[in-house]
PDB file of N, CA, C and O in Angstrom:
ATOM      1  N   MET A   1      -7.007  -2.724 -22.400  1.00  0.00           N
ATOM      2  CA  MET A   1      -6.669  -1.659 -21.767  1.00  0.00           C
ATOM      3  C   MET A   1      -6.116  -0.510 -22.940  1.00  0.00           C
ATOM      4  O   MET A   1      -4.921  -0.807 -22.919  1.00  0.00           O
ATOM      5  N   ASP A   2      -6.200   0.365 -23.726  1.00  0.00           N
ATOM      6  CA  ASP A   2      -5.277   1.455 -24.496  1.00  0.00           C
ATOM      7  C   ASP A   2      -4.423   1.989 -23.801  1.00  0.00           C
ATOM      8  O   ASP A   2      -4.000   1.756 -22.668  1.00  0.00           O
ATOM      9  N   GLU A   3      -4.113   2.983 -24.818  1.00  0.00           N
ATOM     10  CA  GLU A   3      -3.087   3.859 -23.884  1.00  0.00           C
ATOM     11  C   GLU A   3      -3.580   4.973 -23.409  1.00  0.00           C
ATOM     12  O   GLU A   3      -2.788   5.757 -22.887  1.00  0.00           O
ATOM     13  N   ASN A   4      -4.652   5.228 -23.458  1.00  0.00           N
ATOM     14  CA  ASN A   4      -5.535   6.361 -23.579  1.00  0.00           C
ATOM     15  C   ASN A   4      -5.877   6.166 -21.794  1.00  0.00           C
ATOM     16  O   ASN A   4      -5.522   6.872 -20.851  1.00  0.00           O
ATOM     17  N   SER A   5      -6.852   4.681 -21.838  1.00  0.00           N
ATOM     18  CA  SER A   5      -6.884   4.757 -20.409  1.00  0.00           C
ATOM     19  C   SER A   5      -5.864   4.569 -19.482  1.00  0.00           C
ATOM     20  O   SER A   5      -5.919   5.178 -18.414  1.00  0.00           O
ATOM     21  N   SER A   6      -4.615   3.552 -19.817  1.00  0.00           N
ATOM     22  CA  SER A   6      -3.471   3.687 -19.021  1.00  0.00           C
ATOM     23  C   SER A   6      -2.841   4.850 -18.487  1.00  0.00           C
ATOM     24  O   SER A   6      -2.162   4.763 -17.464  1.00  0.00           O
ATOM     25  N   ALA A   7      -3.019   6.024 -19.137  1.00  0.00           N
ATOM     26  CA  ALA A   7      -2.850   7.016 -19.143  1.00  0.00           C
ATOM     27  C   ALA A   7      -3.517   7.893 -17.879  1.00  0.00           C
ATOM     28  O   ALA A   7      -3.013   8.564 -16.979  1.00  0.00           O
ATOM     29  N   ASP A   8      -4.735   7.603 -18.206  1.00  0.00           N
ATOM     30  CA  ASP A   8      -5.950   8.249 -17.148  1.00  0.00           C
ATOM     31  C   ASP A   8      -5.476   7.841 -16.096  1.00  0.00           C
ATOM     32  O   ASP A   8      -4.746   8.561 -15.415  1.00  0.00           O
ATOM     33  N   TRP A   9      -5.890   6.222 -15.642  1.00  0.00           N
ATOM     34  CA  TRP A   9      -5.400   5.707 -14.733  1.00  0.00           C
ATOM     35  C   TRP A   9      -4.513   5.703 -13.909  1.00  0.00           C
ATOM     36  O   TRP A   9      -4.553   5.049 -12.867  1.00  0.00           O
ATOM     37  N   ARG A  10      -3.238   6.715 -14.400  1.00  0.00           N
ATOM     38  CA  ARG A  10      -1.513   6.819 -13.789  1.00  0.00           C
ATOM     39  C   ARG A  10      -1.990   8.245 -13.588  1.00  0.00           C
ATOM     40  O   ARG A  10      -1.498   8.669 -12.542  1.00  0.00           O
ATOM     41  N   SER A  11      -3.008   9.449 -14.375  1.00  0.00           N
ATOM     42  CA  SER A  11      -2.835  10.484 -13.989  1.00  0.00           C
ATOM     43  C   SER A  11      -4.016  10.524 -12.327  1.00  0.00           C
ATOM     44  O   SER A  11      -3.906  11.435 -11.507  1.00  0.00           O
ATOM     45  N   ASP A  12      -4.525   9.945 -12.246  1.00  0.00           N
ATOM     46  CA  ASP A  12      -6.165   9.446 -11.491  1.00  0.00           C
ATOM     47  C   ASP A  12      -4.963   9.302 -10.100  1.00  0.00           C
ATOM     48  O   ASP A  12      -4.721  10.206  -9.300  1.00  0.00           O
ATOM     49  N   LEU A  13      -4.494   8.266 -10.104  1.00  0.00           N
ATOM     50  CA  LEU A  13      -3.096   7.725  -9.258  1.00  0.00           C
ATOM     51  C   LEU A  13      -2.150   8.709  -8.831  1.00  0.00           C
ATOM     52  O   LEU A  13      -1.710   8.811  -7.686  1.00  0.00           O
ATOM     53  N   LEU A  14      -1.712   9.797 -10.317  1.00  0.00           N
ATOM     54  CA  LEU A  14      -0.459  10.846  -9.163  1.00  0.00           C
ATOM     55  C   LEU A  14      -1.832  11.912  -8.731  1.00  0.00           C
ATOM     56  O   LEU A  14      -1.504  12.768  -7.909  1.00  0.00           O
ATOM     57  N   GLN A  15      -2.891  11.951  -9.050  1.00  0.00           N
ATOM     58  CA  GLN A  15      -3.679  13.142  -8.392  1.00  0.00           C
ATOM     59  C   GLN A  15      -3.215  12.840  -6.984  1.00  0.00           C
ATOM     60  O   GLN A  15      -2.335  13.426  -6.353  1.00  0.00           O
ATOM     61  N   ALA A  16      -4.410  11.216  -6.380  1.00  0.00           N
ATOM     62  CA  ALA A  16      -4.443  10.509  -5.567  1.00  0.00           C
ATOM     63  C   ALA A  16      -3.446  10.914  -4.808  1.00  0.00           C
ATOM     64  O   ALA A  16      -3.646  11.749  -3.927  1.00  0.00           O
ATOM     65  N   VAL A  17      -2.094  10.326  -5.062  1.00  0.00           N
ATOM     66  CA  VAL A  17      -0.846  10.551  -4.319  1.00  0.00           C
ATOM     67  C   VAL A  17      -0.295  11.992  -3.894  1.00  0.00           C
ATOM     68  O   VAL A  17       0.418  12.236  -2.920  1.00  0.00           O
ATOM     69  N   GLY A  18      -0.881  13.063  -5.026  1.00  0.00           N
ATOM     70  CA  GLY A  18      -0.152  14.195  -4.745  1.00  0.00           C
ATOM     71  C   GLY A  18      -1.519  15.065  -3.353  1.00  0.00           C
ATOM     72  O   GLY A  18      -1.177  15.908  -2.523  1.00  0.00           O
ATOM     73  N   TYR A  19      -3.010  14.495  -3.521  1.00  0.00           N
ATOM     74  CA  TYR A  19      -3.478  15.071  -2.584  1.00  0.00           C
ATOM     75  C   TYR A  19      -3.157  14.159  -0.843  1.00  0.00           C
ATOM     76  O   TYR A  19      -3.520  14.521   0.276  1.00  0.00           O
ATOM     77  N   VAL A  20      -2.636  13.349  -1.112  1.00  0.00           N
ATOM     78  CA  VAL A  20      -2.600  12.086   0.603  1.00  0.00           C
ATOM     79  C   VAL A  20      -0.921  13.332   0.890  1.00  0.00           C
ATOM     80  O   VAL A  20      -0.813  13.668   2.069  1.00  0.00           O
ATOM     81  N   PHE A  21      -0.039  13.786   0.138  1.00  0.00           N
ATOM     82  CA  PHE A  21       0.812  14.462   0.453  1.00  0.00           C
ATOM     83  C   PHE A  21       0.404  15.742   0.967  1.00  0.00           C
ATOM     84  O   PHE A  21       0.837  16.465   1.865  1.00  0.00           O
ATOM     85  N   THR A  22      -0.227  15.794   0.425  1.00  0.00           N
ATOM     86  CA  THR A  22      -0.774  17.611   0.755  1.00  0.00           C
ATOM     87  C   THR A  22      -1.510  17.597   2.352  1.00  0.00           C
ATOM     88  O   THR A  22      -1.574  18.548   3.131  1.00  0.00           O
ATOM     89  N   LYS A  23      -1.943  16.435   2.513  1.00  0.00           N
ATOM     90  CA  LYS A  23      -2.660  16.725   3.817  1.00  0.00           C
ATOM     91  C   LYS A  23      -1.546  15.607   4.738  1.00  0.00           C
ATOM     92  O   LYS A  23      -1.815  15.359   5.914  1.00  0.00           O
ATOM     93  N   GLU A  24      -0.797  15.235   4.335  1.00  0.00           N
ATOM     94  CA  GLU A  24      -0.069  15.133   5.248  1.00  0.00           C
ATOM     95  C   GLU A  24       0.854  15.955   5.963  1.00  0.00           C
ATOM     96  O   GLU A  24       1.031  15.790   7.170  1.00  0.00           O
ATOM     97  N   ARG A  25       1.750  17.260   4.978  1.00  0.00           N
ATOM     98  CA  ARG A  25       2.557  17.908   4.741  1.00  0.00           C
ATOM     99  C   ARG A  25       1.709  18.956   5.430  1.00  0.00           C
ATOM    100  O   ARG A  25       2.313  19.847   6.027  1.00  0.00           O
ATOM    101  N   GLU A  26       0.343  18.964   5.425  1.00  0.00           N
ATOM    102  CA  GLU A  26      -0.246  20.102   6.422  1.00  0.00           C
ATOM    103  C   GLU A  26      -0.640  19.593   7.891  1.00  0.00           C
ATOM    104  O   GLU A  26      -0.688  20.328   8.877  1.00  0.00           O
ATOM    105  N   GLY A  27      -0.873  18.423   7.881  1.00  0.00           N
ATOM    106  CA  GLY A  27      -0.763  17.360   9.672  1.00  0.00           C
ATOM    107  C   GLY A  27       0.558  17.629  10.429  1.00  0.00           C
ATOM    108  O   GLY A  27       0.619  17.821  11.644  1.00  0.00           O
ATOM    109  N   LEU A  28       1.580  17.622   9.601  1.00  0.00           N
ATOM    110  CA  LEU A  28       3.186  17.902  10.104  1.00  0.00           C
ATOM    111  C   LEU A  28       3.359  19.447  10.343  1.00  0.00           C
ATOM    112  O   LEU A  28       4.056  19.840  11.279  1.00  0.00           O
ATOM    113  N   LEU A  29       2.925  20.046   9.763  1.00  0.00           N
ATOM    114  CA  LEU A  29       2.945  21.024  10.077  1.00  0.00           C
ATOM    115  C   LEU A  29       2.267  21.856  10.656  1.00  0.00           C
ATOM    116  O   LEU A  29       2.650  22.970  11.013  1.00  0.00           O
ATOM    117  N   ALA A  30       1.016  21.304  10.824  1.00  0.00           N
ATOM    118  CA  ALA A  30       0.380  21.925  11.897  1.00  0.00           C
ATOM    119  C   ALA A  30       1.344  21.398  13.441  1.00  0.00           C
ATOM    120  O   ALA A  30       1.794  22.047  14.385  1.00  0.00           O
ATOM    121  N   GLU A  31       1.355  20.177  13.155  1.00  0.00           N
ATOM    122  CA  GLU A  31       2.407  19.198  15.084  1.00  0.00           C
ATOM    123  C   GLU A  31       3.808  20.108  14.759  1.00  0.00           C
ATOM    124  O   GLU A  31       4.486  20.024  15.783  1.00  0.00           O
ATOM    125  N   LEU A  32       4.531  20.959  13.737  1.00  0.00           N
ATOM    126  CA  LEU A  32       5.092  21.159  13.809  1.00  0.00           C
ATOM    127  C   LEU A  32       5.371  22.699  14.869  1.00  0.00           C
ATOM    128  O   LEU A  32       6.280  22.951  15.660  1.00  0.00           O
ATOM    129  N   ARG A  33       4.165  23.500  14.454  1.00  0.00           N
ATOM    130  CA  ARG A  33       3.382  24.619  15.498  1.00  0.00           C
ATOM    131  C   ARG A  33       3.292  24.358  16.377  1.00  0.00           C
ATOM    132  O   ARG A  33       3.759  25.068  17.268  1.00  0.00           O
ATOM    133  N   ALA A  34       2.713  23.322  16.623  1.00  0.00           N
ATOM    134  CA  ALA A  34       2.317  22.954  18.166  1.00  0.00           C
ATOM    135  C   ALA A  34       3.555  22.794  19.241  1.00  0.00           C
ATOM    136  O   ALA A  34       3.818  23.265  20.347  1.00  0.00           O
ATOM    137  N   GLN A  35       4.319  21.660  18.103  1.00  0.00           N
ATOM    138  CA  GLN A  35       5.887  21.588  19.341  1.00  0.00           C
ATOM    139  C   GLN A  35       6.652  23.383  19.555  1.00  0.00           C
ATOM    140  O   GLN A  35       7.145  23.915  20.550  1.00  0.00           O
ATOM    141  N   LEU A  36       6.482  23.808  18.377  1.00  0.00           N
ATOM    142  CA  LEU A  36       6.863  25.062  18.595  1.00  0.00           C
ATOM    143  C   LEU A  36       6.222  25.758  19.674  1.00  0.00           C
ATOM    144  O   LEU A  36       6.894  26.181  20.615  1.00  0.00           O
ATOM    145  N   ALA A  37       5.086  25.898  19.623  1.00  0.00           N
ATOM    146  CA  ALA A  37       4.317  26.518  20.463  1.00  0.00           C
ATOM    147  C   ALA A  37       4.572  26.116  22.622  1.00  0.00           C
ATOM    148  O   ALA A  37       4.738  26.692  23.698  1.00  0.00           O
ATOM    149  N   ALA A  38       4.430  24.802  22.025  1.00  0.00           N
ATOM    150  CA  ALA A  38       4.832  24.142  23.322  1.00  0.00           C
ATOM    151  C   ALA A  38       5.755  24.582  24.187  1.00  0.00           C
ATOM    152  O   ALA A  38       5.713  24.705  25.411  1.00  0.00           O
ATOM    153  N   ARG A  39       6.996  24.913  23.026  1.00  0.00           N
ATOM    154  CA  ARG A  39       8.261  25.010  23.840  1.00  0.00           C
ATOM    155  C   ARG A  39       8.491  26.884  23.923  1.00  0.00           C
ATOM    156  O   ARG A  39       9.581  27.388  24.198  1.00  0.00           O
ATOM    157  N   GLY A  40       7.554  27.488  23.701  1.00  0.00           N
ATOM    158  CA  GLY A  40       7.192  28.998  23.932  1.00  0.00           C
ATOM    159  C   GLY A  40       8.284  29.506  23.083  1.00  0.00           C
ATOM    160  O   GLY A  40       9.160  30.334  23.332  1.00  0.00           O
ATOM    161  N   GLU A  41       7.940  28.574  21.643  1.00  0.00           N
ATOM    162  CA  GLU A  41       8.269  29.799  20.739  1.00  0.00           C
ATOM    163  C   GLU A  41       7.890  31.103  20.564  1.00  0.00           C
ATOM    164  O   GLU A  41       6.779  31.567  20.819  1.00  0.00           O
ATOM    165  N   ASN A  42       8.962  31.759  20.064  1.00  0.00           N
ATOM    166  CA  ASN A  42       7.859  33.136  19.669  1.00  0.00           C
ATOM    167  C   ASN A  42       7.564  32.605  18.144  1.00  0.00           C
ATOM    168  O   ASN A  42       8.206  31.902  17.364  1.00  0.00           O
ATOM    169  N   PRO A  43       6.062  33.391  18.070  1.00  0.00           N
ATOM    170  CA  PRO A  43       5.220  32.587  16.644  1.00  0.00           C
ATOM    171  C   PRO A  43       5.593  33.634  15.508  1.00  0.00           C
ATOM    172  O   PRO A  43       5.097  33.385  14.409  1.00  0.00           O
ATOM    173  N   GLU A  44       6.290  34.624  15.591  1.00  0.00           N
ATOM    174  CA  GLU A  44       7.028  35.161  14.171  1.00  0.00           C
ATOM    175  C   GLU A  44       8.022  34.015  13.627  1.00  0.00           C
ATOM    176  O   GLU A  44       7.969  33.480  12.520  1.00  0.00           O
ATOM    177  N   ASN A  45       9.166  33.701  14.916  1.00  0.00           N
ATOM    178  CA  ASN A  45      10.043  32.925  14.752  1.00  0.00           C
ATOM    179  C   ASN A  45       9.628  31.688  14.407  1.00  0.00           C
ATOM    180  O   ASN A  45      10.354  31.056  13.639  1.00  0.00           O
ATOM    181  N   SER A  46       8.666  31.214  14.781  1.00  0.00           N
ATOM    182  CA  SER A  46       7.771  29.731  14.193  1.00  0.00           C
ATOM    183  C   SER A  46       7.737  29.832  12.796  1.00  0.00           C
ATOM    184  O   SER A  46       8.429  28.998  12.212  1.00  0.00           O
ATOM    185  N   GLU A  47       7.096  30.659  12.080  1.00  0.00           N
ATOM    186  CA  GLU A  47       6.811  30.894  11.006  1.00  0.00           C
ATOM    187  C   GLU A  47       8.463  30.913  10.278  1.00  0.00           C
ATOM    188  O   GLU A  47       8.522  30.027   9.426  1.00  0.00           O
ATOM    189  N   GLU A  48       9.123  31.301  10.341  1.00  0.00           N
ATOM    190  CA  GLU A  48      10.465  31.345   9.830  1.00  0.00           C
ATOM    191  C   GLU A  48      11.090  30.466   9.808  1.00  0.00           C
ATOM    192  O   GLU A  48      11.769  30.299   8.795  1.00  0.00           O
ATOM    193  N   ILE A  49      11.188  29.253  11.150  1.00  0.00           N
ATOM    194  CA  ILE A  49      11.691  28.082  11.190  1.00  0.00           C
ATOM    195  C   ILE A  49      10.938  27.137  10.218  1.00  0.00           C
ATOM    196  O   ILE A  49      11.553  26.224   9.667  1.00  0.00           O
ATOM    197  N   ILE A  50       9.711  27.327  10.014  1.00  0.00           N
ATOM    198  CA  ILE A  50       8.664  26.312   9.200  1.00  0.00           C
ATOM    199  C   ILE A  50       8.985  27.029   7.964  1.00  0.00           C
ATOM    200  O   ILE A  50       9.336  26.065   7.285  1.00  0.00           O
ATOM    201  N   ASN A  51       9.083  27.819   7.368  1.00  0.00           N
ATOM    202  CA  ASN A  51       9.611  28.688   6.020  1.00  0.00           C
ATOM    203  C   ASN A  51      11.327  27.922   5.565  1.00  0.00           C
ATOM    204  O   ASN A  51      11.572  27.390   4.482  1.00  0.00           O
ATOM    205  N   GLU A  52      12.008  28.030   6.373  1.00  0.00           N
ATOM    206  CA  GLU A  52      13.387  27.714   6.079  1.00  0.00           C
ATOM    207  C   GLU A  52      13.255  26.093   5.660  1.00  0.00           C
ATOM    208  O   GLU A  52      13.675  25.778   4.547  1.00  0.00           O
ATOM    209  N   ILE A  53      12.750  25.184   6.423  1.00  0.00           N
ATOM    210  CA  ILE A  53      12.406  24.007   6.701  1.00  0.00           C
ATOM    211  C   ILE A  53      11.554  23.554   5.082  1.00  0.00           C
ATOM    212  O   ILE A  53      11.779  22.513   4.465  1.00  0.00           O
ATOM    213  N   GLU A  54      10.678  24.519   4.708  1.00  0.00           N
ATOM    214  CA  GLU A  54       9.652  24.157   3.520  1.00  0.00           C
ATOM    215  C   GLU A  54      10.921  24.520   2.552  1.00  0.00           C
ATOM    216  O   GLU A  54      11.136  23.629   1.731  1.00  0.00           O
ATOM    217  N   ASN A  55      11.684  25.488   2.484  1.00  0.00           N
ATOM    218  CA  ASN A  55      12.208  25.773   1.541  1.00  0.00           C
ATOM    219  C   ASN A  55      13.605  25.014   1.075  1.00  0.00           C
ATOM    220  O   ASN A  55      14.112  25.172  -0.035  1.00  0.00           O
ATOM    221  N   HIS A  56      14.057  24.290   1.961  1.00  0.00           N
ATOM    222  CA  HIS A  56      14.823  23.347   2.112  1.00  0.00           C
ATOM    223  C   HIS A  56      14.114  21.806   1.048  1.00  0.00           C
ATOM    224  O   HIS A  56      14.447  20.943   0.235  1.00  0.00           O
ATOM    225  N   ILE A  57      13.242  22.209   1.640  1.00  0.00           N
ATOM    226  CA  ILE A  57      12.534  20.375   1.128  1.00  0.00           C
ATOM    227  C   ILE A  57      12.377  20.778  -0.002  1.00  0.00           C
ATOM    228  O   ILE A  57      12.468  19.787  -0.727  1.00  0.00           O
ATOM    229  N   ARG A  58      12.145  21.882  -0.746  1.00  0.00           N
ATOM    230  CA  ARG A  58      11.200  22.023  -1.928  1.00  0.00           C
ATOM    231  C   ARG A  58      12.613  22.206  -2.806  1.00  0.00           C
ATOM    232  O   ARG A  58      12.457  22.086  -4.021  1.00  0.00           O
ATOM    233  N   ARG A  59      14.083  22.502  -2.306  1.00  0.00           N
ATOM    234  CA  ARG A  59      15.475  22.481  -3.035  1.00  0.00           C
ATOM    235  C   ARG A  59      15.621  20.865  -3.295  1.00  0.00           C
ATOM    236  O   ARG A  59      15.754  20.455  -4.448  1.00  0.00           O
ATOM    237  N   LEU A  60      15.585  19.832  -2.009  1.00  0.00           N
ATOM    238  CA  LEU A  60      15.648  18.638  -2.234  1.00  0.00           C
ATOM    239  C   LEU A  60      14.431  17.902  -3.271  1.00  0.00           C
ATOM    240  O   LEU A  60      14.577  16.758  -3.702  1.00  0.00           O
ATOM    241  N   VAL A  61      13.366  18.655  -3.550  1.00  0.00           N
ATOM    242  CA  VAL A  61      12.340  17.892  -4.237  1.00  0.00           C
ATOM    243  C   VAL A  61      13.012  18.472  -5.749  1.00  0.00           C
ATOM    244  O   VAL A  61      12.717  18.027  -6.858  1.00  0.00           O
ATOM    245  N   SER A  62      13.703  19.257  -5.546  1.00  0.00           N
ATOM    246  CA  SER A  62      14.212  19.845  -7.424  1.00  0.00           C
ATOM    247  C   SER A  62      15.120  19.168  -7.507  1.00  0.00           C
ATOM    248  O   SER A  62      15.081  18.590  -8.593  1.00  0.00           O
ATOM    249  N   HIS A  63      16.374  18.769  -6.659  1.00  0.00           N
ATOM    250  CA  HIS A  63      17.317  18.665  -7.354  1.00  0.00           C
ATOM    251  C   HIS A  63      16.933  17.073  -7.165  1.00  0.00           C
ATOM    252  O   HIS A  63      17.939  16.433  -7.470  1.00  0.00           O
ATOM    253  N   VAL A  64      15.899  16.218  -6.791  1.00  0.00           N
ATOM    254  CA  VAL A  64      15.790  14.425  -6.709  1.00  0.00           C
ATOM    255  C   VAL A  64      14.820  14.861  -8.029  1.00  0.00           C
ATOM    256  O   VAL A  64      14.800  13.864  -8.750  1.00  0.00           O
ATOM    257  N   THR A  65      14.088  15.829  -8.584  1.00  0.00           N
ATOM    258  CA  THR A  65      13.537  15.557  -9.972  1.00  0.00           C
ATOM    259  C   THR A  65      14.189  16.033 -10.897  1.00  0.00           C
ATOM    260  O   THR A  65      13.803  15.744 -12.029  1.00  0.00           O
ATOM    261  N   GLY A  66      15.401  16.925 -10.750  1.00  0.00           N
ATOM    262  CA  GLY A  66      16.001  16.802 -12.135  1.00  0.00           C
ATOM    263  C   GLY A  66      17.095  16.017 -12.212  1.00  0.00           C
ATOM    264  O   GLY A  66      17.915  16.106 -13.127  1.00  0.00           O
ATOM    265  N   LEU A  67      17.205  14.829 -10.819  1.00  0.00           N
ATOM    266  CA  LEU A  67      18.492  13.890 -11.092  1.00  0.00           C
ATOM    267  C   LEU A  67      17.442  12.882 -12.004  1.00  0.00           C
ATOM    268  O   LEU A  67      17.901  12.176 -12.902  1.00  0.00           O
ATOM    269  N   ARG A  68      16.005  12.899 -11.675  1.00  0.00           N
ATOM    270  CA  ARG A  68      15.526  12.017 -12.641  1.00  0.00           C
ATOM    271  C   ARG A  68      14.979  11.946 -13.613  1.00  0.00           C
ATOM    272  O   ARG A  68      14.265  10.987 -13.907  1.00  0.00           O
ATOM    273  N   ASN A  69      15.231  13.183 -14.523  1.00  0.00           N
ATOM    274  CA  ASN A  69      14.951  14.127 -15.809  1.00  0.00           C
ATOM    275  C   ASN A  69      16.137  13.815 -16.181  1.00  0.00           C
ATOM    276  O   ASN A  69      16.197  13.412 -17.342  1.00  0.00           O
ATOM    277  N   MET A  70      17.229  13.861 -15.537  1.00  0.00           N
ATOM    278  CA  MET A  70      18.674  13.177 -16.391  1.00  0.00           C
ATOM    279  C   MET A  70      18.680  11.883 -16.734  1.00  0.00           C
ATOM    280  O   MET A  70      19.371  11.570 -17.703  1.00  0.00           O
ATOM    281  N   GLY A  71      17.925  10.855 -16.030  1.00  0.00           N
ATOM    282  CA  GLY A  71      17.885   9.755 -16.276  1.00  0.00           C
ATOM    283  C   GLY A  71      18.777   8.682 -15.506  1.00  0.00           C
ATOM    284  O   GLY A  71      19.232   7.606 -15.894  1.00  0.00           O
ATOM    285  N   TYR A  72      18.868   9.307 -14.342  1.00  0.00           N
ATOM    286  CA  TYR A  72      19.034   8.441 -13.416  1.00  0.00           C
ATOM    287  C   TYR A  72      18.645   7.546 -13.150  1.00  0.00           C
ATOM    288  O   TYR A  72      17.481   7.504 -13.551  1.00  0.00           O
ATOM    289  N   ASP A  73      18.984   6.463 -12.536  1.00  0.00           N
ATOM    290  CA  ASP A  73      18.137   5.532 -11.653  1.00  0.00           C
ATOM    291  C   ASP A  73      17.439   5.714 -10.811  1.00  0.00           C
ATOM    292  O   ASP A  73      17.880   6.328  -9.839  1.00  0.00           O
ATOM    293  N   GLN A  74      16.214   5.318 -10.813  1.00  0.00           N
ATOM    294  CA  GLN A  74      15.192   5.563  -9.453  1.00  0.00           C
ATOM    295  C   GLN A  74      16.166   5.242  -8.190  1.00  0.00           C
ATOM    296  O   GLN A  74      16.398   6.128  -7.369  1.00  0.00           O
ATOM    297  N   ASN A  75      16.606   4.224  -8.093  1.00  0.00           N
ATOM    298  CA  ASN A  75      17.324   3.156  -6.606  1.00  0.00           C
ATOM    299  C   ASN A  75      18.002   4.230  -6.720  1.00  0.00           C
ATOM    300  O   ASN A  75      17.221   4.857  -6.004  1.00  0.00           O
ATOM    301  N   LEU A  76      19.044   5.273  -7.087  1.00  0.00           N
ATOM    302  CA  LEU A  76      19.908   6.256  -6.599  1.00  0.00           C
ATOM    303  C   LEU A  76      19.054   7.386  -6.042  1.00  0.00           C
ATOM    304  O   LEU A  76      19.360   8.224  -5.194  1.00  0.00           O
ATOM    305  N   THR A  77      17.901   7.218  -6.716  1.00  0.00           N
ATOM    306  CA  THR A  77      17.052   8.734  -6.150  1.00  0.00           C
ATOM    307  C   THR A  77      16.665   8.233  -4.430  1.00  0.00           C
ATOM    308  O   THR A  77      16.864   8.975  -3.468  1.00  0.00           O
ATOM    309  N   VAL A  78      16.058   6.762  -4.328  1.00  0.00           N
ATOM    310  CA  VAL A  78      16.182   6.597  -3.237  1.00  0.00           C
ATOM    311  C   VAL A  78      17.088   6.203  -2.353  1.00  0.00           C
ATOM    312  O   VAL A  78      16.456   5.712  -1.418  1.00  0.00           O
ATOM    313  N   LYS A  79      17.917   6.166  -2.199  1.00  0.00           N
ATOM    314  CA  LYS A  79      19.177   5.880  -1.784  1.00  0.00           C
ATOM    315  C   LYS A  79      19.560   7.412  -1.194  1.00  0.00           C
ATOM    316  O   LYS A  79      20.301   7.665  -0.243  1.00  0.00           O
ATOM    317  N   PHE A  80      18.816   8.362  -2.062  1.00  0.00           N
ATOM    318  CA  PHE A  80      19.747   9.085  -1.374  1.00  0.00           C
ATOM    319  C   PHE A  80      18.197  10.238  -0.707  1.00  0.00           C
ATOM    320  O   PHE A  80      18.101  11.371  -0.233  1.00  0.00           O
ATOM    321  N   LEU A  81      17.453   9.357  -0.971  1.00  0.00           N
ATOM    322  CA  LEU A  81      16.181  10.529  -0.163  1.00  0.00           C
ATOM    323  C   LEU A  81      16.833   9.541   1.388  1.00  0.00           C
ATOM    324  O   LEU A  81      16.920  10.184   2.434  1.00  0.00           O
ATOM    325  N   ASN A  82      17.240   8.045   1.402  1.00  0.00           N
ATOM    326  CA  ASN A  82      17.123   7.713   3.079  1.00  0.00           C
ATOM    327  C   ASN A  82      18.268   8.251   3.671  1.00  0.00           C
ATOM    328  O   ASN A  82      18.367   8.307   4.897  1.00  0.00           O
ATOM    329  N   THR A  83      19.324   8.735   2.765  1.00  0.00           N
ATOM    330  CA  THR A  83      20.014   9.567   3.394  1.00  0.00           C
ATOM    331  C   THR A  83      19.773  10.337   4.515  1.00  0.00           C
ATOM    332  O   THR A  83      20.352  10.378   5.600  1.00  0.00           O
ATOM    333  N   LEU A  84      18.343  11.247   3.855  1.00  0.00           N
ATOM    334  CA  LEU A  84      18.229  12.172   4.540  1.00  0.00           C
ATOM    335  C   LEU A  84      17.723  12.559   6.187  1.00  0.00           C
ATOM    336  O   LEU A  84      17.738  13.726   6.579  1.00  0.00           O
TER     337      LEU A  84
END
């Protein structure tokens, strides 16, 4: 297997994983909206809460990505994520 084939395989895998995460995110957001609606939360307030959660997750992902880019061991990243 040459280097280009290896890169293509990895790219395909990353794309597939990204797709799975996107679908999972959509499902979790739908579930969260349903739970908030069941509590009788104001729909406008629900969107605000969801946006706050998404922003928090983006900051965490950015932080973890920064750690990886600085060369930290992946085990440290996994330990960090397990503390959430």
